[in-house]
C-alpha positions in Angstrom: 63.9 132.0 150.7 64.0 135.7 150.4 67.1 137.5 149.4 67.9 140.6 151.1 70.5 143.0 150.2 72.3 140.3 148.1 73.9 138.7 150.9 71.2 138.4 153.7 69.0 135.5 154.0 65.7 135.1 156.1 64.7 131.1 155.8 61.2 130.0 156.3 60.5 127.1 158.6 60.6 124.5 155.7 63.3 121.7 156.2 63.5 121.1 152.5 65.0 124.2 152.1 68.0 123.5 154.0 70.3 122.1 151.1 69.3 125.0 148.6 70.6 127.3 151.2 73.7 125.7 152.0 74.8 125.7 148.4 73.7 129.4 147.9 75.8 130.1 151.0 78.7 128.6 149.4 78.8 131.7 147.1 77.9 134.1 150.0 79.2 134.8 153.6 78.5 130.9 154.7 78.7 131.8 158.5 75.8 134.4 158.4 73.6 132.3 156.2 74.2 129.0 158.1 73.4 130.8 161.3 70.1 132.1 160.1 69.2 129.0 158.9 70.1 127.4 162.2 68.2 129.9 164.1 65.1 129.3 161.8 65.4 125.5 162.1 65.6 125.5 165.7 62.6 128.0 166.2 60.4 125.5 163.8 57.6 123.5 165.9 58.5 120.9 163.2 61.9 120.1 163.9 62.6 117.3 166.1 65.3 116.8 168.3 66.7 114.1 166.1 66.7 116.8 163.0 68.4 119.3 165.2 71.3 116.9 165.8 71.5 116.1 161.9 71.5 119.7 161.4 74.2 120.5 164.0 76.5 117.7 162.3 75.8 119.1 158.9 76.3 122.5 159.9 79.8 121.8 161.4 81.0 119.4 158.5 80.1 122.2 156.2 81.9 124.8 158.4 84.9 122.4 158.4 84.7 122.2 154.7 84.3 125.8 153.7 87.3 126.7 156.4 89.7 123.7 155.4 
């Protein structure tokens, strides 16, 4: 995980970083952080279709919790 300008994140293709990025995202701009995570994970050659669905579900649930 690389921090840029205190608010922008570039995430590598390591699936294991997802949880820590979501936790960090709670302190920053959650939409921007999650969008960057999603883009990175979907680009990853190691991400299976099942993992994409799991991430989409986590993504929506986490946004719902943050927004409500």
